[in-house]
A tleap script that builds the chain and sets N, CA, C and O, in Angstrom:
source leaprc.protein.ff14SB
mol = sequence {
  NMET LEU ASP TYR MET ILE ALA PHE ALA LEU
  ILE LEU LEU ILE LEU GLY HIE ALA LEU LEU
  ILE ARG GLY CYS PHE LYS ILE ASN GLU THR
  LEU PRO THR GLU SER GLY TYR ILE THR THR
  GLU ILE ARG SER VAL SER SER VAL LEU ASP
  GLU VAL ALA ASP LEU LEU ASN GLU LEU LEU
  ASN SER GLY SER GLY LYS PRO VAL SER THR
  GLN GLN PRO THR ILE ILE GLU ALA LEU VAL
  ASN SER PHE LEU ASN PRO THR PRO MET ASP
  ALA GLU HIE GLY ASP THR GLN LYS GLN GLU
  GLU TRP THR VAL HIE SER ALA ASP PRO THR
  THR ASN PRO LEU GLN SER ILE GLU SER CASN
}
set mol.1.N position { -1.570 -34.980 -27.593 }
set mol.1.CA position { -0.366 -34.033 -27.420 }
set mol.1.C position { -0.372 -33.309 -26.319 }
set mol.1.O position { 0.671 -32.928 -25.788 }
set mol.2.N position { -1.766 -32.997 -25.781 }
set mol.2.CA position { -1.863 -31.799 -25.007 }
set mol.2.C position { -1.302 -32.904 -23.285 }
set mol.2.O position { -0.673 -32.428 -22.340 }
set mol.3.N position { -1.766 -34.278 -23.395 }
set mol.3.CA position { -1.361 -35.151 -22.401 }
set mol.3.C position { 0.199 -34.803 -21.967 }
set mol.3.O position { 0.656 -34.567 -20.849 }
set mol.4.N position { 0.763 -34.848 -23.085 }
set mol.4.CA position { 2.397 -35.035 -23.287 }
set mol.4.C position { 2.716 -33.807 -22.602 }
set mol.4.O position { 3.531 -33.818 -21.680 }
set mol.5.N position { 2.186 -32.830 -22.946 }
set mol.5.CA position { 2.705 -31.242 -22.664 }
set mol.5.C position { 2.532 -31.477 -20.785 }
set mol.5.O position { 3.405 -31.141 -19.985 }
set mol.6.N position { 1.458 -31.997 -20.485 }
set mol.6.CA position { 0.966 -31.686 -18.926 }
set mol.6.C position { 2.116 -32.899 -18.462 }
set mol.6.O position { 2.854 -32.551 -17.540 }
set mol.7.N position { 2.270 -33.887 -18.857 }
set mol.7.CA position { 3.143 -34.634 -18.095 }
set mol.7.C position { 4.552 -34.032 -17.992 }
set mol.7.O position { 5.087 -34.030 -16.883 }
set mol.8.N position { 5.198 -33.521 -19.050 }
set mol.8.CA position { 6.455 -32.833 -19.084 }
set mol.8.C position { 6.461 -31.564 -17.863 }
set mol.8.O position { 7.341 -31.502 -17.004 }
set mol.9.N position { 5.345 -30.608 -17.961 }
set mol.9.CA position { 5.204 -29.942 -17.106 }
set mol.9.C position { 5.216 -30.468 -15.378 }
set mol.9.O position { 5.981 -29.982 -14.545 }
set mol.10.N position { 4.473 -31.258 -15.164 }
set mol.10.CA position { 4.632 -32.264 -13.853 }
set mol.10.C position { 6.026 -32.754 -13.608 }
set mol.10.O position { 6.622 -32.700 -12.532 }
set mol.11.N position { 6.497 -33.265 -14.799 }
set mol.11.CA position { 7.996 -33.675 -14.304 }
set mol.11.C position { 8.874 -32.480 -14.259 }
set mol.11.O position { 9.851 -32.640 -13.526 }
set mol.12.N position { 8.793 -31.343 -14.835 }
set mol.12.CA position { 9.513 -30.406 -14.470 }
set mol.12.C position { 9.170 -29.781 -13.104 }
set mol.12.O position { 10.045 -29.445 -12.306 }
set mol.13.N position { 7.809 -29.638 -12.872 }
set mol.13.CA position { 7.600 -29.069 -11.340 }
set mol.13.C position { 8.202 -30.062 -10.312 }
set mol.13.O position { 8.810 -29.549 -9.373 }
set mol.14.N position { 8.119 -31.339 -10.359 }
set mol.14.CA position { 8.741 -32.314 -9.501 }
set mol.14.C position { 10.500 -31.987 -9.449 }
set mol.14.O position { 11.091 -31.774 -8.390 }
set mol.15.N position { 11.012 -31.998 -10.490 }
set mol.15.CA position { 12.409 -31.614 -10.286 }
set mol.15.C position { 12.851 -30.459 -9.850 }
set mol.15.O position { 13.946 -30.298 -9.312 }
set mol.16.N position { 11.855 -29.425 -10.102 }
set mol.16.CA position { 12.162 -27.900 -9.365 }
set mol.16.C position { 11.881 -28.141 -8.302 }
set mol.16.O position { 12.751 -27.670 -7.569 }
set mol.17.N position { 11.017 -28.701 -7.669 }
set mol.17.CA position { 10.828 -29.179 -6.029 }
set mol.17.C position { 12.090 -29.637 -5.581 }
set mol.17.O position { 12.605 -29.092 -4.605 }
set mol.18.N position { 12.787 -30.787 -6.306 }
set mol.18.CA position { 13.645 -31.527 -5.473 }
set mol.18.C position { 14.931 -30.509 -5.532 }
set mol.18.O position { 15.702 -30.526 -4.573 }
set mol.19.N position { 15.139 -29.775 -6.441 }
set mol.19.CA position { 16.179 -28.848 -6.720 }
set mol.19.C position { 16.364 -27.856 -5.366 }
set mol.19.O position { 17.399 -27.578 -4.761 }
set mol.20.N position { 14.697 -27.340 -5.064 }
set mol.20.CA position { 14.406 -26.559 -4.059 }
set mol.20.C position { 14.745 -27.009 -2.485 }
set mol.20.O position { 15.275 -26.426 -1.540 }
set mol.21.N position { 14.187 -28.307 -2.674 }
set mol.21.CA position { 14.353 -28.873 -1.236 }
set mol.21.C position { 15.819 -29.209 -1.048 }
set mol.21.O position { 16.203 -29.168 0.121 }
set mol.22.N position { 16.715 -29.534 -1.974 }
set mol.22.CA position { 18.268 -29.916 -1.890 }
set mol.22.C position { 18.687 -28.316 -1.562 }
set mol.22.O position { 19.207 -28.222 -0.450 }
set mol.23.N position { 18.596 -27.272 -2.154 }
set mol.23.CA position { 18.897 -25.938 -1.794 }
set mol.23.C position { 18.555 -25.719 -0.317 }
set mol.23.O position { 19.493 -25.312 0.368 }
set mol.24.N position { 17.609 -25.877 0.179 }
set mol.24.CA position { 17.278 -25.593 1.614 }
set mol.24.C position { 18.013 -26.256 2.506 }
set mol.24.O position { 18.399 -25.743 3.557 }
set mol.25.N position { 18.276 -27.532 2.127 }
set mol.25.CA position { 18.951 -28.518 2.841 }
set mol.25.C position { 20.439 -27.733 3.116 }
set mol.25.O position { 20.793 -27.679 4.294 }
set mol.26.N position { 21.161 -27.237 2.284 }
set mol.26.CA position { 22.288 -26.707 2.157 }
set mol.26.C position { 22.686 -25.089 2.490 }
set mol.26.O position { 23.793 -24.560 2.395 }
set mol.27.N position { 21.395 -24.488 2.915 }
set mol.27.CA position { 21.018 -23.203 3.262 }
set mol.27.C position { 22.218 -23.117 4.722 }
set mol.27.O position { 22.992 -22.167 4.839 }
set mol.28.N position { 22.175 -24.051 5.529 }
set mol.28.CA position { 22.701 -23.892 6.938 }
set mol.28.C position { 24.302 -23.717 6.650 }
set mol.28.O position { 24.952 -23.160 7.535 }
set mol.29.N position { 25.128 -24.250 5.217 }
set mol.29.CA position { 26.458 -24.001 5.361 }
set mol.29.C position { 26.358 -22.645 4.740 }
set mol.29.O position { 27.342 -22.018 5.132 }
set mol.30.N position { 25.709 -21.985 4.042 }
set mol.30.CA position { 26.480 -20.959 3.339 }
set mol.30.C position { 25.543 -19.784 4.063 }
set mol.30.O position { 25.779 -18.595 3.850 }
set mol.31.N position { 24.776 -20.091 4.681 }
set mol.31.CA position { 23.849 -18.670 5.508 }
set mol.31.C position { 24.912 -17.768 6.553 }
set mol.31.O position { 24.767 -16.547 6.608 }
set mol.32.N position { 25.906 -18.403 7.312 }
set mol.32.CA position { 26.783 -17.450 8.225 }
set mol.32.C position { 27.718 -16.945 6.927 }
set mol.32.O position { 28.136 -15.792 7.037 }
set mol.33.N position { 27.958 -17.406 6.156 }
set mol.33.CA position { 29.008 -16.299 5.307 }
set mol.33.C position { 28.373 -15.625 4.358 }
set mol.33.O position { 28.943 -14.715 3.756 }
set mol.34.N position { 27.370 -15.907 4.153 }
set mol.34.CA position { 26.660 -14.799 3.225 }
set mol.34.C position { 26.111 -13.553 4.208 }
set mol.34.O position { 26.238 -12.365 3.911 }
set mol.35.N position { 25.442 -14.076 5.503 }
set mol.35.CA position { 24.744 -13.044 6.120 }
set mol.35.C position { 25.816 -11.974 6.857 }
set mol.35.O position { 25.515 -10.884 7.343 }
set mol.36.N position { 27.208 -12.617 6.802 }
set mol.36.CA position { 28.278 -11.611 7.142 }
set mol.36.C position { 28.444 -10.522 5.989 }
set mol.36.O position { 28.609 -9.312 6.141 }
set mol.37.N position { 28.354 -11.301 4.709 }
set mol.37.CA position { 28.531 -10.264 3.715 }
set mol.37.C position { 27.499 -9.507 3.597 }
set mol.37.O position { 27.850 -8.438 3.098 }
set mol.38.N position { 26.177 -9.547 3.855 }
set mol.38.CA position { 25.255 -9.058 3.716 }
set mol.38.C position { 25.204 -7.585 4.524 }
set mol.38.O position { 24.949 -6.425 4.201 }
set mol.39.N position { 25.576 -8.263 5.723 }
set mol.39.CA position { 25.664 -6.993 6.717 }
set mol.39.C position { 26.627 -6.174 6.506 }
set mol.39.O position { 26.452 -5.080 7.043 }
set mol.40.N position { 27.829 -6.322 5.773 }
set mol.40.CA position { 28.962 -5.483 5.647 }
set mol.40.C position { 28.332 -4.220 4.507 }
set mol.40.O position { 28.431 -3.004 4.669 }
set mol.41.N position { 27.748 -4.860 3.475 }
set mol.41.CA position { 27.092 -4.260 2.461 }
set mol.41.C position { 26.115 -3.207 2.889 }
set mol.41.O position { 26.113 -2.087 2.377 }
set mol.42.N position { 25.067 -3.672 4.083 }
set mol.42.CA position { 24.289 -2.622 4.379 }
set mol.42.C position { 24.728 -1.862 5.274 }
set mol.42.O position { 23.948 -0.964 5.593 }
set mol.43.N position { 26.085 -1.906 6.010 }
set mol.43.CA position { 26.678 -1.088 6.680 }
set mol.43.C position { 27.392 -0.007 5.558 }
set mol.43.O position { 27.497 1.181 5.865 }
set mol.44.N position { 27.764 -0.398 4.534 }
set mol.44.CA position { 28.435 0.511 3.570 }
set mol.44.C position { 27.361 1.345 3.029 }
set mol.44.O position { 27.435 2.574 3.046 }
set mol.45.N position { 26.207 0.601 2.472 }
set mol.45.CA position { 25.076 1.444 1.824 }
set mol.45.C position { 24.481 2.294 2.669 }
set mol.45.O position { 24.268 3.411 2.199 }
set mol.46.N position { 24.119 2.086 3.875 }
set mol.46.CA position { 23.677 2.878 5.114 }
set mol.46.C position { 24.612 4.185 5.154 }
set mol.46.O position { 24.164 5.272 4.788 }
set mol.47.N position { 26.031 4.020 5.650 }
set mol.47.CA position { 26.803 5.143 5.434 }
set mol.47.C position { 26.968 5.929 4.304 }
set mol.47.O position { 27.362 7.094 4.361 }
set mol.48.N position { 26.668 5.316 3.222 }
set mol.48.CA position { 26.814 6.335 1.819 }
set mol.48.C position { 25.377 7.044 1.815 }
set mol.48.O position { 25.242 8.131 1.253 }
set mol.49.N position { 24.432 6.481 2.380 }
set mol.49.CA position { 23.191 7.222 2.487 }
set mol.49.C position { 22.806 8.100 3.537 }
set mol.49.O position { 21.809 8.823 3.525 }
set mol.50.N position { 23.641 8.001 4.439 }
set mol.50.CA position { 23.772 9.048 5.576 }
set mol.50.C position { 24.614 10.362 4.854 }
set mol.50.O position { 24.226 11.530 4.867 }
set mol.51.N position { 25.582 9.962 4.369 }
set mol.51.CA position { 26.519 10.946 3.515 }
set mol.51.C position { 25.926 11.740 2.762 }
set mol.51.O position { 26.116 12.956 2.776 }
set mol.52.N position { 25.115 11.128 1.993 }
set mol.52.CA position { 23.998 11.972 0.905 }
set mol.52.C position { 22.894 12.973 1.597 }
set mol.52.O position { 22.543 14.088 1.211 }
set mol.53.N position { 22.381 12.093 2.941 }
set mol.53.CA position { 21.171 12.982 3.370 }
set mol.53.C position { 21.989 14.184 4.198 }
set mol.53.O position { 21.302 15.146 4.540 }
set mol.54.N position { 23.404 14.194 4.543 }
set mol.54.CA position { 23.900 14.994 5.155 }
set mol.54.C position { 24.220 16.273 4.327 }
set mol.54.O position { 24.123 17.425 4.750 }
set mol.55.N position { 24.646 15.862 2.986 }
set mol.55.CA position { 25.166 16.636 2.080 }
set mol.55.C position { 23.932 17.619 1.353 }
set mol.55.O position { 23.971 18.783 0.955 }
set mol.56.N position { 22.774 16.547 1.372 }
set mol.56.CA position { 21.416 17.539 0.839 }
set mol.56.C position { 21.111 18.461 2.040 }
set mol.56.O position { 21.085 19.658 1.754 }
set mol.57.N position { 20.935 18.217 3.006 }
set mol.57.CA position { 20.786 18.666 4.604 }
set mol.57.C position { 21.504 20.397 4.799 }
set mol.57.O position { 20.899 21.361 5.268 }
set mol.58.N position { 22.806 20.381 4.327 }
set mol.58.CA position { 23.727 21.141 4.281 }
set mol.58.C position { 23.412 22.117 2.910 }
set mol.58.O position { 23.540 23.338 2.993 }
set mol.59.N position { 23.056 21.557 1.847 }
set mol.59.CA position { 22.750 22.038 0.837 }
set mol.59.C position { 21.533 23.031 1.007 }
set mol.59.O position { 21.475 24.142 0.479 }
set mol.60.N position { 20.395 22.368 1.972 }
set mol.60.CA position { 19.253 23.042 1.809 }
set mol.60.C position { 19.452 24.127 3.064 }
set mol.60.O position { 18.886 25.216 2.962 }
set mol.61.N position { 20.015 23.921 3.894 }
set mol.61.CA position { 20.249 24.871 5.001 }
set mol.61.C position { 20.967 26.148 4.670 }
set mol.61.O position { 20.739 27.113 5.399 }
set mol.62.N position { 21.859 26.290 3.601 }
set mol.62.CA position { 22.863 27.205 3.130 }
set mol.62.C position { 21.792 28.241 2.544 }
set mol.62.O position { 21.939 29.444 2.760 }
set mol.63.N position { 20.563 27.689 1.696 }
set mol.63.CA position { 19.369 28.769 1.219 }
set mol.63.C position { 18.400 29.161 2.139 }
set mol.63.O position { 17.526 29.980 1.856 }
set mol.64.N position { 18.509 28.599 3.272 }
set mol.64.CA position { 17.494 29.345 4.707 }
set mol.64.C position { 18.005 29.494 5.549 }
set mol.64.O position { 19.139 29.044 5.386 }
set mol.65.N position { 17.883 29.898 6.490 }
set mol.65.CA position { 18.342 30.404 7.722 }
set mol.65.C position { 17.932 29.345 8.698 }
set mol.65.O position { 18.626 29.209 9.705 }
set mol.66.N position { 16.797 28.513 8.501 }
set mol.66.CA position { 16.423 27.591 9.702 }
set mol.66.C position { 16.858 25.882 9.087 }
set mol.66.O position { 16.788 25.546 7.905 }
set mol.67.N position { 17.213 25.166 10.012 }
set mol.67.CA position { 17.312 23.958 9.749 }
set mol.67.C position { 16.168 23.071 8.821 }
set mol.67.O position { 14.999 23.456 8.800 }
set mol.68.N position { 16.508 22.110 8.217 }
set mol.68.CA position { 15.724 21.474 7.518 }
set mol.68.C position { 15.527 20.010 8.280 }
set mol.68.O position { 16.615 19.450 8.417 }
set mol.69.N position { 14.521 19.330 8.755 }
set mol.69.CA position { 14.511 17.948 9.154 }
set mol.69.C position { 14.247 16.910 7.857 }
set mol.69.O position { 13.429 17.039 6.946 }
set mol.70.N position { 15.198 15.862 8.084 }
set mol.70.CA position { 15.199 14.972 7.254 }
set mol.70.C position { 14.264 13.469 7.678 }
set mol.70.O position { 14.140 12.396 7.088 }
set mol.71.N position { 13.797 13.912 8.771 }
set mol.71.CA position { 12.966 12.854 9.059 }
set mol.71.C position { 11.506 12.646 8.766 }
set mol.71.O position { 10.827 13.662 8.907 }
set mol.72.N position { 10.937 11.675 8.429 }
set mol.72.CA position { 9.669 11.473 7.903 }
set mol.72.C position { 8.814 11.338 9.266 }
set mol.72.O position { 9.062 10.939 10.404 }
set mol.73.N position { 7.446 11.977 8.456 }
set mol.73.CA position { 6.430 11.668 9.644 }
set mol.73.C position { 6.031 10.228 9.664 }
set mol.73.O position { 5.961 9.499 8.674 }
set mol.74.N position { 5.774 9.898 10.915 }
set mol.74.CA position { 5.126 8.407 11.024 }
set mol.74.C position { 3.769 8.297 10.404 }
set mol.74.O position { 3.117 9.245 9.967 }
set mol.75.N position { 3.418 7.056 10.411 }
set mol.75.CA position { 2.177 6.683 9.572 }
set mol.75.C position { 1.058 7.442 10.311 }
set mol.75.O position { 0.267 8.091 9.626 }
set mol.76.N position { 0.930 7.416 11.602 }
set mol.76.CA position { -0.285 8.010 12.396 }
set mol.76.C position { -0.124 9.532 12.271 }
set mol.76.O position { -1.094 10.207 12.616 }
set mol.77.N position { 1.047 10.203 11.794 }
set mol.77.CA position { 0.822 11.719 11.600 }
set mol.77.C position { 0.616 12.105 10.187 }
set mol.77.O position { 0.139 13.196 9.875 }
set mol.78.N position { 0.939 11.304 9.429 }
set mol.78.CA position { 0.271 11.272 8.130 }
set mol.78.C position { -1.024 10.763 7.924 }
set mol.78.O position { -1.619 11.316 6.999 }
set mol.79.N position { -1.526 10.037 8.403 }
set mol.79.CA position { -3.208 9.830 8.587 }
set mol.79.C position { -3.927 10.998 9.261 }
set mol.79.O position { -4.887 11.540 8.714 }
set mol.80.N position { -3.437 11.403 10.509 }
set mol.80.CA position { -4.053 12.605 11.028 }
set mol.80.C position { -3.848 13.612 10.313 }
set mol.80.O position { -4.825 14.359 10.276 }
set mol.81.N position { -2.748 14.033 9.571 }
set mol.81.CA position { -2.683 15.440 8.776 }
set mol.81.C position { -3.652 15.133 7.543 }
set mol.81.O position { -4.274 16.135 7.190 }
set mol.82.N position { -3.893 14.098 6.886 }
set mol.82.CA position { -4.322 13.765 5.934 }
set mol.82.C position { -6.336 14.043 6.293 }
set mol.82.O position { -7.051 14.664 5.506 }
set mol.83.N position { -6.717 13.578 7.265 }
set mol.83.CA position { -8.106 13.633 7.751 }
set mol.83.C position { -8.135 15.006 8.215 }
set mol.83.O position { -9.226 15.499 7.928 }
set mol.84.N position { -7.546 15.639 8.681 }
set mol.84.CA position { -7.578 17.047 9.403 }
set mol.84.C position { -7.312 18.493 8.096 }
set mol.84.O position { -7.288 19.713 8.260 }
set mol.85.N position { -7.157 17.686 6.919 }
set mol.85.CA position { -6.830 18.827 5.889 }
set mol.85.C position { -8.152 19.637 5.969 }
set mol.85.O position { -9.293 19.177 6.006 }
set mol.86.N position { -7.726 21.061 5.991 }
set mol.86.CA position { -8.964 21.771 6.139 }
set mol.86.C position { -10.232 21.948 4.925 }
set mol.86.O position { -11.443 22.103 5.083 }
set mol.87.N position { -9.526 21.867 3.851 }
set mol.87.CA position { -10.408 21.672 2.720 }
set mol.87.C position { -10.523 20.344 2.128 }
set mol.87.O position { -10.187 20.216 0.951 }
set mol.88.N position { -10.912 19.434 2.722 }
set mol.88.CA position { -11.064 17.854 1.611 }
set mol.88.C position { -12.084 18.012 0.588 }
set mol.88.O position { -11.950 17.242 -0.363 }
set mol.89.N position { -13.020 18.774 0.542 }
set mol.89.CA position { -13.853 19.014 -0.510 }
set mol.89.C position { -14.097 20.184 -1.287 }
set mol.89.O position { -13.907 21.330 -0.881 }
set mol.90.N position { -14.467 19.910 -2.268 }
set mol.90.CA position { -14.790 21.291 -3.132 }
set mol.90.C position { -15.672 22.386 -2.525 }
set mol.90.O position { -16.388 22.190 -1.542 }
set mol.91.N position { -15.581 23.474 -3.134 }
set mol.91.CA position { -16.175 24.678 -2.196 }
set mol.91.C position { -17.669 24.464 -2.737 }
set mol.91.O position { -18.598 24.929 -2.075 }
set mol.92.N position { -17.924 23.751 -3.959 }
set mol.92.CA position { -19.265 23.652 -4.170 }
set mol.92.C position { -20.066 22.493 -3.708 }
set mol.92.O position { -21.232 22.296 -4.050 }
set mol.93.N position { -19.353 21.710 -2.885 }
set mol.93.CA position { -20.038 20.512 -2.421 }
set mol.93.C position { -20.806 21.099 -1.069 }
set mol.93.O position { -20.434 21.851 -0.170 }
set mol.94.N position { -22.089 20.382 -1.354 }
set mol.94.CA position { -23.255 20.849 -0.298 }
set mol.94.C position { -23.546 22.240 -0.277 }
set mol.94.O position { -23.753 22.831 0.783 }
set mol.95.N position { -23.576 22.825 -1.444 }
set mol.95.CA position { -24.203 24.237 -1.749 }
set mol.95.C position { -25.104 24.484 -0.879 }
set mol.95.O position { -25.987 23.665 -1.134 }
set mol.96.N position { -25.503 25.241 0.182 }
set mol.96.CA position { -26.441 25.689 0.706 }
set mol.96.C position { -27.209 27.050 0.058 }
set mol.96.O position { -28.177 27.503 0.669 }
set mol.97.N position { -26.836 27.575 -0.970 }
set mol.97.CA position { -27.342 28.826 -1.516 }
set mol.97.C position { -28.795 28.366 -2.439 }
set mol.97.O position { -29.782 29.062 -2.677 }
set mol.98.N position { -28.562 27.190 -2.774 }
set mol.98.CA position { -29.729 26.810 -3.948 }
set mol.98.C position { -30.820 26.289 -2.865 }
set mol.98.O position { -30.417 25.511 -2.000 }
set mol.99.N position { -32.074 26.650 -2.872 }
set mol.99.CA position { -32.934 25.913 -2.078 }
set mol.99.C position { -34.120 25.349 -3.427 }
set mol.99.O position { -34.681 25.935 -4.353 }
set mol.100.N position { -34.108 24.064 -2.977 }
set mol.100.CA position { -35.342 23.522 -3.733 }
set mol.100.C position { -36.144 22.903 -2.981 }
set mol.100.O position { -35.777 22.442 -1.901 }
set mol.101.N position { -37.484 22.784 -3.477 }
set mol.101.CA position { -38.653 22.508 -2.797 }
set mol.101.C position { -39.010 20.949 -2.981 }
set mol.101.O position { -39.267 20.637 -4.144 }
set mol.102.N position { -39.062 20.016 -2.115 }
set mol.102.CA position { -39.353 18.808 -2.508 }
set mol.102.C position { -40.896 18.255 -2.207 }
set mol.102.O position { -41.606 18.644 -1.280 }
set mol.103.N position { -41.193 17.416 -3.049 }
set mol.103.CA position { -42.769 17.221 -2.779 }
set mol.103.C position { -42.669 16.043 -1.709 }
set mol.103.O position { -41.660 15.339 -1.766 }
set mol.104.N position { -43.484 15.813 -0.886 }
set mol.104.CA position { -44.031 14.791 0.027 }
set mol.104.C position { -45.027 14.039 -0.267 }
set mol.104.O position { -46.164 14.509 -0.230 }
set mol.105.N position { -44.791 12.674 -0.629 }
set mol.105.CA position { -46.026 11.785 -0.899 }
set mol.105.C position { -46.676 11.174 0.223 }
set mol.105.O position { -46.003 10.316 0.794 }
set mol.106.N position { -47.609 11.363 0.593 }
set mol.106.CA position { -48.488 10.852 1.643 }
set mol.106.C position { -48.954 9.103 1.422 }
set mol.106.O position { -49.448 8.705 0.367 }
set mol.107.N position { -48.785 8.517 2.193 }
set mol.107.CA position { -48.929 6.966 2.193 }
set mol.107.C position { -50.578 6.702 1.620 }
set mol.107.O position { -51.517 7.422 1.962 }
set mol.108.N position { -50.686 5.657 0.794 }
set mol.108.CA position { -51.852 5.599 0.387 }
set mol.108.C position { -52.320 4.312 1.237 }
set mol.108.O position { -51.728 3.239 1.120 }
set mol.109.N position { -53.563 4.509 2.212 }
set mol.109.CA position { -53.927 3.335 2.644 }
set mol.109.C position { -54.753 2.418 2.167 }
set mol.109.O position { -55.047 1.428 2.838 }
set mol.110.N position { -55.228 2.632 0.957 }
set mol.110.CA position { -55.976 1.592 0.010 }
set mol.110.C position { -55.132 0.272 -0.454 }
set mol.110.O position { -55.574 -0.868 -0.594 }
set mol.111.N position { -53.748 0.754 -0.659 }
set mol.111.CA position { -53.030 -0.346 -1.198 }
set mol.111.C position { -52.303 -1.001 -0.114 }
set mol.111.O position { -51.854 -0.232 0.736 }
set mol.112.N position { -52.073 -2.330 0.058 }
set mol.112.CA position { -51.232 -3.199 0.804 }
set mol.112.C position { -50.141 -3.520 0.133 }
set mol.112.O position { -50.308 -4.136 -0.920 }
set mol.113.N position { -48.711 -3.176 0.581 }
set mol.113.CA position { -47.802 -3.603 -0.069 }
set mol.113.C position { -47.575 -5.205 -0.153 }
set mol.113.O position { -47.001 -5.732 -1.105 }
set mol.114.N position { -47.968 -5.747 0.689 }
set mol.114.CA position { -47.865 -7.287 0.795 }
set mol.114.C position { -48.551 -7.853 -0.305 }
set mol.114.O position { -47.913 -8.691 -0.942 }
set mol.115.N position { -50.103 -7.501 -0.807 }
set mol.115.CA position { -50.910 -7.974 -1.853 }
set mol.115.C position { -50.101 -7.790 -3.193 }
set mol.115.O position { -50.261 -8.644 -4.064 }
set mol.116.N position { -49.159 -6.634 -3.443 }
set mol.116.CA position { -48.618 -6.824 -4.640 }
set mol.116.C position { -47.198 -7.378 -4.279 }
set mol.116.O position { -46.348 -6.830 -4.981 }
set mol.117.N position { -46.794 -8.080 -3.607 }
set mol.117.CA position { -45.557 -8.978 -3.697 }
set mol.117.C position { -46.200 -10.455 -3.812 }
set mol.117.O position { -45.723 -11.318 -4.548 }
set mol.118.N position { -47.331 -10.646 -3.005 }
set mol.118.CA position { -47.846 -12.064 -3.265 }
set mol.118.C position { -48.655 -12.461 -4.786 }
set mol.118.O position { -49.002 -13.575 -5.180 }
set mol.119.N position { -48.772 -11.441 -5.300 }
set mol.119.CA position { -49.481 -11.331 -6.749 }
set mol.119.C position { -48.624 -11.525 -7.756 }
set mol.119.O position { -48.964 -11.893 -8.881 }
set mol.120.N position { -47.385 -11.268 -7.367 }
set mol.120.CA position { -46.065 -11.502 -8.589 }
set mol.120.C position { -45.546 -13.035 -8.205 }
set mol.120.O position { -44.628 -13.554 -8.841 }
savepdb mol mol.pdb
quit
C-alpha cells in the first residue's frame, strides 16, 4: 500500500513539473501584457499612498507648528542610533558599590596536570 502511495506521489510530481515547464514556455506570450497591467496598478497604488501620506502630514502639522518628516531613517542610521543608545543596560548592571573579596589560590607544584590526564 505504501509503495502505491509513493508511486502516486511521484506521478503527481512529474505531472506538476510538466505543467510548470509548459507554463514557463508560454510566459513570453503573456509577460508583455501582464507587465503593462502591473505597472499601471503600481502607479495607481503609489499615487494613493502619496495622497494618504500627504493627508497624514497635513493632519500632524495642524497640531504642531513644525513640519513632520515622513522619511524613514536609513538602515545605517537605525543601527547607529541603536548602538549609541545612552542607557543600553540596566542601572544595576556592573554595580560598583558592592565590593567582594576573592580568594586567590596558589599553584600546587607537587601535582602535575599531565599525570592526572594520563591516569584516566
